[in-house]
BALOBA-1460 file (C-alpha; in Angstrom, 3 decimals):
// residues 348
<rec num="1" residu="m" x="-10.474" y="-15.605" z="0.776"/>
<rec num="2" residu="r" x="-7.868" y="-15.233" z="-1.967"/>
<rec num="3" residu="k" x="-5.152" y="-12.565" z="-1.614"/>
<rec num="4" residu="n" x="-6.224" y="-10.650" z="-4.736"/>
<rec num="5" residu="n" x="-9.765" y="-10.302" z="-3.403"/>
<rec num="6" residu="v" x="-8.462" y="-9.038" z="-0.055"/>
<rec num="7" residu="s" x="-6.311" y="-6.458" z="-1.836"/>
<rec num="8" residu="q" x="-9.249" y="-5.282" z="-3.922"/>
<rec num="9" residu="l" x="-11.458" y="-4.901" z="-0.839"/>
<rec num="10" residu="l" x="-8.745" y="-2.942" z="0.978"/>
<rec num="11" residu="l" x="-8.352" y="-0.608" z="-1.982"/>
<rec num="12" residu="l" x="-12.126" y="-0.122" z="-2.318"/>
<rec num="13" residu="g" x="-12.366" y="0.590" z="1.393"/>
<rec num="14" residu="l" x="-9.606" y="3.175" z="1.246"/>
<rec num="15" residu="l" x="-11.184" y="4.897" z="-1.730"/>
<rec num="16" residu="a" x="-14.612" y="4.851" z="-0.091"/>
<rec num="17" residu="f" x="-13.115" y="6.428" z="3.028"/>
<rec num="18" residu="n" x="-11.614" y="9.193" z="0.880"/>
<rec num="19" residu="m" x="-15.000" y="9.897" z="-0.717"/>
<rec num="20" residu="g" x="-16.535" y="10.287" z="2.732"/>
<rec num="21" residu="c" x="-13.985" y="12.889" z="3.847"/>
<rec num="22" residu="s" x="-14.621" y="16.589" z="3.469"/>
<rec num="23" residu="q" x="-13.152" y="18.398" z="0.473"/>
<rec num="24" residu="n" x="-10.495" y="20.058" z="2.633"/>
<rec num="25" residu="n" x="-9.432" y="16.874" z="4.413"/>
<rec num="26" residu="q" x="-9.280" y="14.259" z="1.688"/>
<rec num="27" residu="i" x="-6.728" y="11.466" z="2.075"/>
<rec num="28" residu="i" x="-5.766" y="10.499" z="-1.457"/>
<rec num="29" residu="p" x="-3.853" y="7.220" z="-1.778"/>
<rec num="30" residu="t" x="-0.453" y="7.718" z="-3.383"/>
<rec num="31" residu="e" x="0.698" y="5.657" z="-6.351"/>
<rec num="32" residu="e" x="2.844" y="3.683" z="-3.915"/>
<rec num="33" residu="v" x="-0.132" y="2.794" z="-1.682"/>
<rec num="34" residu="v" x="-2.387" y="1.911" z="-4.620"/>
<rec num="35" residu="g" x="0.396" y="-0.130" z="-6.167"/>
<rec num="36" residu="e" x="1.060" y="-2.026" z="-2.955"/>
<rec num="37" residu="i" x="-2.615" y="-2.809" z="-2.373"/>
<rec num="38" residu="s" x="-3.491" y="-3.689" z="-5.962"/>
<rec num="39" residu="g" x="-0.275" y="-5.569" z="-6.701"/>
<rec num="40" residu="k" x="0.533" y="-3.199" z="-9.564"/>
<rec num="41" residu="a" x="3.905" y="-1.544" z="-10.080"/>
<rec num="42" residu="p" x="4.002" y="2.173" z="-9.252"/>
<rec num="43" residu="k" x="3.621" y="4.505" z="-12.197"/>
<rec num="44" residu="v" x="6.886" y="6.087" z="-13.314"/>
<rec num="45" residu="v" x="6.814" y="9.506" z="-14.979"/>
<rec num="46" residu="t" x="9.090" y="9.711" z="-18.024"/>
<rec num="47" residu="y" x="9.611" y="12.252" z="-20.789"/>
<rec num="48" residu="l" x="11.002" y="11.206" z="-24.173"/>
<rec num="49" residu="t" x="12.387" y="13.475" z="-26.867"/>
<rec num="50" residu="g" x="13.601" y="11.891" z="-30.106"/>
<rec num="51" residu="n" x="13.508" y="8.331" z="-31.396"/>
<rec num="52" residu="a" x="11.987" y="5.691" z="-29.110"/>
<rec num="53" residu="a" x="13.819" y="2.881" z="-30.925"/>
<rec num="54" residu="d" x="17.038" y="1.815" z="-29.208"/>
<rec num="55" residu="v" x="20.390" y="2.312" z="-30.921"/>
<rec num="56" residu="t" x="23.699" y="0.840" z="-29.818"/>
<rec num="57" residu="p" x="26.714" y="2.964" z="-30.723"/>
<rec num="58" residu="t" x="29.860" y="2.501" z="-28.629"/>
<rec num="59" residu="p" x="30.156" y="5.275" z="-26.029"/>
<rec num="60" residu="t" x="33.380" y="6.812" z="-24.722"/>
<rec num="61" residu="p" x="33.770" y="6.922" z="-20.919"/>
<rec num="62" residu="g" x="33.977" y="10.196" z="-19.061"/>
<rec num="63" residu="l" x="32.758" y="12.149" z="-16.053"/>
<rec num="64" residu="v" x="31.161" y="15.591" z="-15.842"/>
<rec num="65" residu="l" x="31.254" y="17.230" z="-12.395"/>
<rec num="66" residu="m" x="29.109" y="20.365" z="-12.531"/>
<rec num="67" residu="g" x="28.801" y="22.820" z="-9.668"/>
<rec num="68" residu="g" x="25.169" y="23.889" z="-10.031"/>
<rec num="69" residu="s" x="23.145" y="26.924" z="-11.084"/>
<rec num="70" residu="t" x="23.212" y="27.596" z="-14.858"/>
<rec num="71" residu="d" x="24.452" y="24.568" z="-16.777"/>
<rec num="72" residu="v" x="27.743" y="24.770" z="-18.657"/>
<rec num="73" residu="d" x="26.896" y="24.251" z="-22.322"/>
<rec num="74" residu="a" x="30.413" y="23.158" z="-23.296"/>
<rec num="75" residu="a" x="30.460" y="20.469" z="-20.590"/>
<rec num="76" residu="i" x="27.014" y="19.162" z="-21.550"/>
<rec num="77" residu="a" x="28.139" y="19.021" z="-25.190"/>
<rec num="78" residu="w" x="31.283" y="17.136" z="-24.098"/>
<rec num="79" residu="l" x="29.115" y="14.530" z="-22.353"/>
<rec num="80" residu="l" x="26.676" y="14.170" z="-25.244"/>
<rec num="81" residu="t" x="29.409" y="13.845" z="-27.864"/>
<rec num="82" residu="r" x="30.863" y="10.915" z="-25.945"/>
<rec num="83" residu="s" x="27.527" y="9.106" z="-26.284"/>
<rec num="84" residu="g" x="28.360" y="8.494" z="-29.953"/>
<rec num="85" residu="g" x="24.929" y="9.730" z="-30.996"/>
<rec num="86" residu="g" x="23.152" y="7.211" z="-28.801"/>
<rec num="87" residu="d" x="20.420" y="7.409" z="-26.191"/>
<rec num="88" residu="v" x="20.800" y="9.856" z="-23.310"/>
<rec num="89" residu="v" x="19.019" y="9.335" z="-19.985"/>
<rec num="90" residu="v" x="18.486" y="12.030" z="-17.352"/>
<rec num="91" residu="i" x="17.486" y="10.854" z="-13.877"/>
<rec num="92" residu="r" x="16.091" y="12.935" z="-11.037"/>
<rec num="93" residu="s" x="13.668" y="12.639" z="-8.121"/>
<rec num="94" residu="s" x="11.691" y="15.805" z="-8.833"/>
<rec num="95" residu="g" x="11.127" y="18.262" z="-11.649"/>
<rec num="96" residu="s" x="10.256" y="17.437" z="-15.242"/>
<rec num="97" residu="d" x="11.743" y="17.467" z="-18.739"/>
<rec num="98" residu="g" x="13.822" y="20.657" z="-18.665"/>
<rec num="99" residu="y" x="16.907" y="18.920" z="-20.065"/>
<rec num="100" residu="n" x="15.250" y="17.090" z="-22.944"/>
<rec num="101" residu="q" x="15.001" y="19.650" z="-25.711"/>
<rec num="102" residu="y" x="18.099" y="21.498" z="-24.498"/>
<rec num="103" residu="m" x="20.261" y="18.387" z="-24.876"/>
<rec num="104" residu="f" x="18.525" y="17.100" z="-28.000"/>
<rec num="105" residu="n" x="19.156" y="20.400" z="-29.819"/>
<rec num="106" residu="m" x="22.780" y="20.686" z="-28.696"/>
<rec num="107" residu="v" x="24.457" y="17.581" z="-30.159"/>
<rec num="108" residu="p" x="22.965" y="14.962" z="-32.517"/>
<rec num="109" residu="v" x="21.737" y="12.062" z="-30.357"/>
<rec num="110" residu="n" x="19.094" y="9.414" z="-30.921"/>
<rec num="111" residu="s" x="17.005" y="10.413" z="-27.914"/>
<rec num="112" residu="v" x="16.926" y="12.135" z="-24.543"/>
<rec num="113" residu="e" x="14.682" y="10.607" z="-21.894"/>
<rec num="114" residu="t" x="14.097" y="11.972" z="-18.392"/>
<rec num="115" residu="i" x="13.011" y="9.502" z="-15.710"/>
<rec num="116" residu="i" x="11.593" y="10.658" z="-12.372"/>
<rec num="117" residu="i" x="12.782" y="8.109" z="-9.788"/>
<rec num="118" residu="d" x="11.163" y="9.350" z="-6.602"/>
<rec num="119" residu="s" x="10.851" y="6.196" z="-4.509"/>
<rec num="120" residu="r" x="12.749" y="3.022" z="-3.715"/>
<rec num="121" residu="a" x="10.012" y="1.001" z="-5.373"/>
<rec num="122" residu="k" x="10.544" y="2.843" z="-8.654"/>
<rec num="123" residu="a" x="14.330" y="2.574" z="-8.316"/>
<rec num="124" residu="d" x="13.989" y="-1.216" z="-8.394"/>
<rec num="125" residu="l" x="11.708" y="-1.439" z="-11.425"/>
<rec num="126" residu="a" x="13.135" y="-3.184" z="-14.488"/>
<rec num="127" residu="s" x="11.286" y="-0.657" z="-16.669"/>
<rec num="128" residu="v" x="13.495" y="2.030" z="-15.116"/>
<rec num="129" residu="t" x="16.818" y="0.251" z="-14.817"/>
<rec num="130" residu="d" x="16.670" y="-1.304" z="-18.288"/>
<rec num="131" residu="k" x="16.535" y="2.217" z="-19.739"/>
<rec num="132" residu="i" x="19.508" y="3.317" z="-17.651"/>
<rec num="133" residu="r" x="21.560" y="0.283" z="-18.661"/>
<rec num="134" residu="a" x="20.713" y="0.840" z="-22.332"/>
<rec num="135" residu="a" x="21.833" y="4.485" z="-22.240"/>
<rec num="136" residu="e" x="24.963" y="5.711" z="-23.981"/>
<rec num="137" residu="a" x="25.141" y="8.700" z="-21.599"/>
<rec num="138" residu="l" x="23.628" y="9.448" z="-18.191"/>
<rec num="139" residu="f" x="23.114" y="12.794" z="-16.470"/>
<rec num="140" residu="i" x="21.975" y="13.194" z="-12.844"/>
<rec num="141" residu="a" x="20.083" y="16.431" z="-12.380"/>
<rec num="142" residu="g" x="20.188" y="18.706" z="-9.356"/>
<rec num="143" residu="g" x="17.744" y="18.397" z="-6.487"/>
<rec num="144" residu="d" x="18.092" y="16.918" z="-3.005"/>
<rec num="145" residu="q" x="20.980" y="14.475" z="-2.670"/>
<rec num="146" residu="w" x="19.381" y="12.805" z="0.336"/>
<rec num="147" residu="n" x="16.516" y="11.759" z="-1.941"/>
<rec num="148" residu="y" x="19.051" y="10.227" z="-4.300"/>
<rec num="149" residu="v" x="20.796" y="8.364" z="-1.485"/>
<rec num="150" residu="n" x="17.539" y="7.371" z="0.204"/>
<rec num="151" residu="y" x="15.787" y="6.189" z="-2.961"/>
<rec num="152" residu="w" x="18.644" y="4.836" z="-5.079"/>
<rec num="153" residu="k" x="21.360" y="3.441" z="-2.779"/>
<rec num="154" residu="n" x="21.285" y="-0.382" z="-2.540"/>
<rec num="155" residu="s" x="18.743" y="-0.514" z="-5.366"/>
<rec num="156" residu="a" x="18.705" y="-1.761" z="-8.937"/>
<rec num="157" residu="t" x="19.168" y="1.860" z="-10.039"/>
<rec num="158" residu="e" x="22.495" y="1.986" z="-8.168"/>
<rec num="159" residu="t" x="23.551" y="-1.242" z="-9.895"/>
<rec num="160" residu="a" x="22.558" y="0.161" z="-13.287"/>
<rec num="161" residu="i" x="24.545" y="3.382" z="-12.802"/>
<rec num="162" residu="n" x="27.617" y="1.430" z="-11.715"/>
<rec num="163" residu="y" x="27.168" y="-0.788" z="-14.772"/>
<rec num="164" residu="l" x="27.422" y="2.295" z="-16.990"/>
<rec num="165" residu="l" x="30.449" y="3.564" z="-15.070"/>
<rec num="166" residu="n" x="32.453" y="0.362" z="-14.845"/>
<rec num="167" residu="t" x="31.266" y="-2.117" z="-17.475"/>
<rec num="168" residu="k" x="29.633" y="-0.359" z="-20.405"/>
<rec num="169" residu="g" x="31.876" y="2.692" z="-20.143"/>
<rec num="170" residu="a" x="29.204" y="5.283" z="-20.840"/>
<rec num="171" residu="p" x="29.859" y="8.892" z="-19.817"/>
<rec num="172" residu="v" x="28.119" y="9.957" z="-16.608"/>
<rec num="173" residu="g" x="27.638" y="13.451" z="-15.252"/>
<rec num="174" residu="g" x="25.824" y="15.302" z="-12.513"/>
<rec num="175" residu="t" x="25.142" y="18.811" z="-11.322"/>
<rec num="176" residu="s" x="24.712" y="20.083" z="-7.751"/>
<rec num="177" residu="a" x="23.047" y="17.152" z="-5.911"/>
<rec num="178" residu="g" x="23.911" y="14.980" z="-8.906"/>
<rec num="179" residu="l" x="27.560" y="15.907" z="-8.427"/>
<rec num="180" residu="a" x="27.400" y="15.314" z="-4.664"/>
<rec num="181" residu="i" x="26.798" y="11.566" z="-5.049"/>
<rec num="182" residu="l" x="29.456" y="10.835" z="-7.673"/>
<rec num="183" residu="g" x="32.462" y="10.541" z="-5.350"/>
<rec num="184" residu="s" x="33.269" y="7.268" z="-3.602"/>
<rec num="185" residu="a" x="32.692" y="9.253" z="-0.395"/>
<rec num="186" residu="y" x="29.714" y="11.583" z="-0.259"/>
<rec num="187" residu="y" x="27.833" y="14.066" z="1.884"/>
<rec num="188" residu="s" x="24.267" y="12.774" z="2.031"/>
<rec num="189" residu="a" x="22.568" y="15.801" z="3.658"/>
<rec num="190" residu="q" x="20.248" y="13.347" z="5.394"/>
<rec num="191" residu="t" x="19.373" y="15.739" z="8.221"/>
<rec num="192" residu="g" x="19.676" y="18.991" z="6.281"/>
<rec num="193" residu="s" x="22.436" y="21.132" z="4.805"/>
<rec num="194" residu="v" x="25.360" y="22.028" z="7.044"/>
<rec num="195" residu="t" x="27.200" y="25.341" z="6.728"/>
<rec num="196" residu="t" x="30.942" y="25.879" z="6.898"/>
<rec num="197" residu="a" x="30.616" y="27.630" z="10.265"/>
<rec num="198" residu="q" x="28.671" y="24.717" z="11.739"/>
<rec num="199" residu="a" x="30.993" y="22.037" z="10.372"/>
<rec num="200" residu="l" x="34.180" y="23.794" z="11.519"/>
<rec num="201" residu="a" x="32.756" y="24.526" z="14.984"/>
<rec num="202" residu="n" x="31.849" y="20.855" z="15.396"/>
<rec num="203" residu="p" x="32.741" y="18.360" z="12.651"/>
<rec num="204" residu="y" x="30.317" y="15.942" z="14.352"/>
<rec num="205" residu="n" x="27.388" y="18.334" z="14.062"/>
<rec num="206" residu="s" x="24.219" y="16.292" z="13.459"/>
<rec num="207" residu="l" x="23.971" y="17.870" z="9.994"/>
<rec num="208" residu="v" x="27.260" y="16.248" z="8.925"/>
<rec num="209" residu="t" x="26.129" y="12.921" z="7.460"/>
<rec num="210" residu="l" x="28.694" y="11.049" z="5.394"/>
<rec num="211" residu="g" x="28.839" y="7.810" z="3.462"/>
<rec num="212" residu="q" x="31.729" y="6.088" z="1.758"/>
<rec num="213" residu="n" x="32.360" y="3.153" z="-0.574"/>
<rec num="214" residu="d" x="28.749" y="2.007" z="-0.492"/>
<rec num="215" residu="f" x="27.029" y="3.774" z="-3.398"/>
<rec num="216" residu="l" x="28.494" y="4.874" z="-6.744"/>
<rec num="217" residu="a" x="31.950" y="3.716" z="-7.838"/>
<rec num="218" residu="a" x="33.473" y="5.961" z="-10.492"/>
<rec num="219" residu="t" x="37.012" y="4.766" z="-11.247"/>
<rec num="220" residu="h" x="38.642" y="8.192" z="-11.085"/>
<rec num="221" residu="l" x="36.841" y="9.369" z="-7.936"/>
<rec num="222" residu="q" x="38.114" y="6.872" z="-5.384"/>
<rec num="223" residu="n" x="38.938" y="8.357" z="-1.939"/>
<rec num="224" residu="t" x="37.278" y="11.538" z="-3.218"/>
<rec num="225" residu="i" x="34.404" y="13.620" z="-1.862"/>
<rec num="226" residu="t" x="32.828" y="16.359" z="-3.984"/>
<rec num="227" residu="d" x="31.011" y="19.583" z="-3.169"/>
<rec num="228" residu="s" x="29.088" y="22.092" z="-5.288"/>
<rec num="229" residu="h" x="28.068" y="25.784" z="-5.253"/>
<rec num="230" residu="y" x="31.542" y="26.071" z="-3.820"/>
<rec num="231" residu="t" x="32.661" y="29.659" z="-3.267"/>
<rec num="232" residu="q" x="29.178" y="31.066" z="-3.878"/>
<rec num="233" residu="r" x="28.017" y="29.348" z="-0.663"/>
<rec num="234" residu="t" x="31.430" y="29.432" z="1.079"/>
<rec num="235" residu="r" x="31.685" y="25.655" z="1.300"/>
<rec num="236" residu="q" x="35.476" y="25.274" z="1.478"/>
<rec num="237" residu="g" x="35.472" y="24.884" z="5.266"/>
<rec num="238" residu="r" x="32.731" y="22.291" z="5.423"/>
<rec num="239" residu="h" x="34.438" y="20.366" z="2.603"/>
<rec num="240" residu="i" x="37.657" y="20.214" z="4.621"/>
<rec num="241" residu="s" x="35.652" y="19.137" z="7.678"/>
<rec num="242" residu="f" x="34.229" y="16.265" z="5.619"/>
<rec num="243" residu="m" x="37.756" y="15.265" z="4.636"/>
<rec num="244" residu="a" x="38.883" y="15.383" z="8.271"/>
<rec num="245" residu="r" x="36.014" y="13.125" z="9.297"/>
<rec num="246" residu="l" x="36.880" y="10.620" z="6.561"/>
<rec num="247" residu="m" x="40.451" y="10.404" z="7.865"/>
<rec num="248" residu="k" x="39.350" y="10.134" z="11.492"/>
<rec num="249" residu="d" x="36.365" y="7.799" z="11.196"/>
<rec num="250" residu="f" x="37.183" y="5.674" z="8.150"/>
<rec num="251" residu="a" x="40.978" y="5.464" z="8.454"/>
<rec num="252" residu="y" x="41.676" y="7.166" z="5.146"/>
<rec num="253" residu="t" x="45.410" y="7.738" z="4.738"/>
<rec num="254" residu="t" x="44.736" y="9.755" z="1.592"/>
<rec num="255" residu="v" x="41.594" y="11.816" z="1.124"/>
<rec num="256" residu="k" x="40.831" y="14.016" z="-1.856"/>
<rec num="257" residu="g" x="38.191" y="16.612" z="-2.570"/>
<rec num="258" residu="i" x="36.852" y="18.293" z="-5.692"/>
<rec num="259" residu="g" x="34.872" y="21.493" z="-5.173"/>
<rec num="260" residu="v" x="33.160" y="23.093" z="-8.153"/>
<rec num="261" residu="d" x="31.790" y="26.605" z="-8.411"/>
<rec num="262" residu="e" x="28.424" y="27.434" z="-9.927"/>
<rec num="263" residu="q" x="28.346" y="27.745" z="-13.737"/>
<rec num="264" residu="t" x="31.500" y="25.621" z="-13.823"/>
<rec num="265" residu="a" x="32.268" y="21.975" z="-14.596"/>
<rec num="266" residu="v" x="35.174" y="19.534" z="-14.491"/>
<rec num="267" residu="c" x="35.238" y="17.065" z="-17.400"/>
<rec num="268" residu="i" x="37.418" y="13.964" z="-16.871"/>
<rec num="269" residu="d" x="38.160" y="11.614" z="-19.761"/>
<rec num="270" residu="q" x="38.671" y="7.845" z="-19.776"/>
<rec num="271" residu="n" x="42.352" y="8.275" z="-18.893"/>
<rec num="272" residu="g" x="41.636" y="10.414" z="-15.844"/>
<rec num="273" residu="i" x="42.677" y="13.671" z="-17.526"/>
<rec num="274" residu="g" x="40.387" y="16.600" z="-16.801"/>
<rec num="275" residu="q" x="39.835" y="20.222" z="-17.755"/>
<rec num="276" residu="v" x="37.674" y="22.953" z="-16.273"/>
<rec num="277" residu="y" x="34.867" y="24.537" z="-18.291"/>
<rec num="278" residu="g" x="32.674" y="27.509" z="-17.527"/>
<rec num="279" residu="l" x="32.813" y="30.909" z="-15.883"/>
<rec num="280" residu="n" x="34.322" y="30.255" z="-12.455"/>
<rec num="281" residu="h" x="36.754" y="27.880" z="-10.715"/>
<rec num="282" residu="a" x="37.230" y="24.281" z="-9.688"/>
<rec num="283" residu="y" x="39.231" y="23.335" z="-6.583"/>
<rec num="284" residu="f" x="41.204" y="20.137" z="-6.027"/>
<rec num="285" residu="l" x="42.126" y="19.256" z="-2.433"/>
<rec num="286" residu="k" x="44.299" y="16.537" z="-0.890"/>
<rec num="287" residu="n" x="45.721" y="15.970" z="2.567"/>
<rec num="288" residu="v" x="49.471" y="16.494" z="2.622"/>
<rec num="289" residu="n" x="50.282" y="13.768" z="5.128"/>
<rec num="290" residu="l" x="48.706" y="13.437" z="8.551"/>
<rec num="291" residu="g" x="45.069" y="13.919" z="9.487"/>
<rec num="292" residu="p" x="43.571" y="16.476" z="11.869"/>
<rec num="293" residu="e" x="45.058" y="17.169" z="15.291"/>
<rec num="294" residu="t" x="41.597" y="17.673" z="16.856"/>
<rec num="295" residu="c" x="38.504" y="16.138" z="15.335"/>
<rec num="296" residu="v" x="36.115" y="15.181" z="18.129"/>
<rec num="297" residu="s" x="32.432" y="15.660" z="18.809"/>
<rec num="298" residu="g" x="31.517" y="18.971" z="20.358"/>
<rec num="299" residu="s" x="34.866" y="20.705" z="19.724"/>
<rec num="300" residu="p" x="36.110" y="22.952" z="16.930"/>
<rec num="301" residu="l" x="38.208" y="21.325" z="14.226"/>
<rec num="302" residu="t" x="41.955" y="21.836" z="14.250"/>
<rec num="303" residu="w" x="43.870" y="20.600" z="11.225"/>
<rec num="304" residu="n" x="47.011" y="22.674" z="11.019"/>
<rec num="305" residu="r" x="50.090" y="20.514" z="10.355"/>
<rec num="306" residu="s" x="52.408" y="23.543" z="10.285"/>
<rec num="307" residu="g" x="50.037" y="25.460" z="8.032"/>
<rec num="308" residu="q" x="50.073" y="22.788" z="5.339"/>
<rec num="309" residu="a" x="47.231" y="20.433" z="6.252"/>
<rec num="310" residu="v" x="45.529" y="20.342" z="2.857"/>
<rec num="311" residu="q" x="47.133" y="21.157" z="-0.466"/>
<rec num="312" residu="a" x="44.764" y="22.888" z="-2.879"/>
<rec num="313" residu="y" x="44.898" y="23.650" z="-6.586"/>
<rec num="314" residu="k" x="42.544" y="26.156" z="-8.222"/>
<rec num="315" residu="i" x="41.811" y="26.204" z="-11.959"/>
<rec num="316" residu="q" x="39.822" y="28.904" z="-13.734"/>
<rec num="317" residu="g" x="37.282" y="27.566" z="-16.206"/>
<rec num="318" residu="s" x="36.877" y="28.646" z="-19.821"/>
<rec num="319" residu="g" x="34.507" y="28.053" z="-22.700"/>
<rec num="320" residu="t" x="36.873" y="25.613" z="-24.361"/>
<rec num="321" residu="g" x="38.345" y="23.957" z="-21.267"/>
<rec num="322" residu="n" x="41.250" y="25.272" z="-19.225"/>
<rec num="323" residu="g" x="44.080" y="23.816" z="-17.187"/>
<rec num="324" residu="s" x="44.882" y="20.148" z="-16.766"/>
<rec num="325" residu="f" x="44.035" y="17.736" z="-13.951"/>
<rec num="326" residu="n" x="45.263" y="14.149" z="-13.729"/>
<rec num="327" residu="a" x="43.058" y="12.097" z="-11.414"/>
<rec num="328" residu="t" x="45.394" y="9.097" z="-11.511"/>
<rec num="329" residu="n" x="48.396" y="10.847" z="-9.928"/>
<rec num="330" residu="w" x="46.800" y="14.123" z="-8.721"/>
<rec num="331" residu="t" x="48.986" y="16.459" z="-10.748"/>
<rec num="332" residu="f" x="47.934" y="19.755" z="-12.296"/>
<rec num="333" residu="s" x="48.874" y="22.602" z="-14.605"/>
<rec num="334" residu="g" x="47.398" y="25.914" z="-15.628"/>
<rec num="335" residu="g" x="46.244" y="27.003" z="-12.187"/>
<rec num="336" residu="t" x="47.343" y="28.109" z="-8.727"/>
<rec num="337" residu="s" x="48.636" y="25.958" z="-5.847"/>
<rec num="338" residu="y" x="48.199" y="26.874" z="-2.165"/>
<rec num="339" residu="y" x="47.387" y="25.336" z="1.253"/>
<rec num="340" residu="y" x="44.409" y="25.271" z="3.605"/>
<rec num="341" residu="y" x="44.606" y="24.710" z="7.347"/>
<rec num="342" residu="v" x="42.208" y="25.047" z="10.276"/>
<rec num="343" residu="n" x="42.937" y="26.382" z="13.752"/>
<rec num="344" residu="n" x="40.271" y="25.988" z="16.430"/>
<rec num="345" residu="g" x="37.415" y="26.100" z="13.927"/>
<rec num="346" residu="v" x="38.826" y="28.918" z="11.779"/>
<rec num="347" residu="l" x="39.845" y="28.224" z="8.169"/>
<rec num="348" residu="f" x="43.020" y="29.785" z="6.790"/>
């Protein structure tokens, strides 16, 4: 029997089985199952606002690192302006079209299209990745960063995002989970979200799941791990634990971190120069010299180095952009410098 006929019989059998089940115990085949059996591509949900015809203005590179909660209008406008009036794509693994009209009304652009990429099969579809590659700006919405890693890493969607970042030079931004995956190192949250107390008490807690140099490759975020909802969820300690693990496990000699508060964003231009927008603060961390003294499974973290383990710089946001951050040489102005260190699982 030919393969297509077998597939059709399997699909009919599955549907017939569903019809025979009780109303409360129906097993409805997902789009993925139907697609696999029928040989059809899975259906991708998209939302388009504006002109469906493609335009090709030249975009200006840039990065928007947003800390979650209410979006920062000035940072979104900064991203959209750098599209040159082109096509804007929003990607996410859940939700709907909440960004479409908001972005379309903010700055003149040709279109805003949201694409729900909620499986690896969809992440590899040309109908999805062609739209990403054609975009003049890309924004990664909040959600669950493990879904983004699980669905998009090592897929055609990953390749398309890196094409925008490193070849086309389109601006790319993300908020919350979208921010979490933009660094060259990232916290995947594969097994759930770890707290500062858990990470400091044991930096090898099963909730600490890290990746590095195997996903997105933004030029100005090398050797950098990001974190969001920063002071609102007291994430400084877990962020430093992530940095300690990167030095211990991946032989980083230099590790950097960018933590962003809610309702706050860091905008970094094509030259690596950034400012902080919004209501709260952004935090820039870097190891001073040596890594942690004690970073082993089952023991509290100690990273003291005479009270100067990690140098930090804090910049208050504003509506028009405040402070100055140079990602190429890690220098700053307009903020406050201080140090973090950890003794036996306690952050100072």
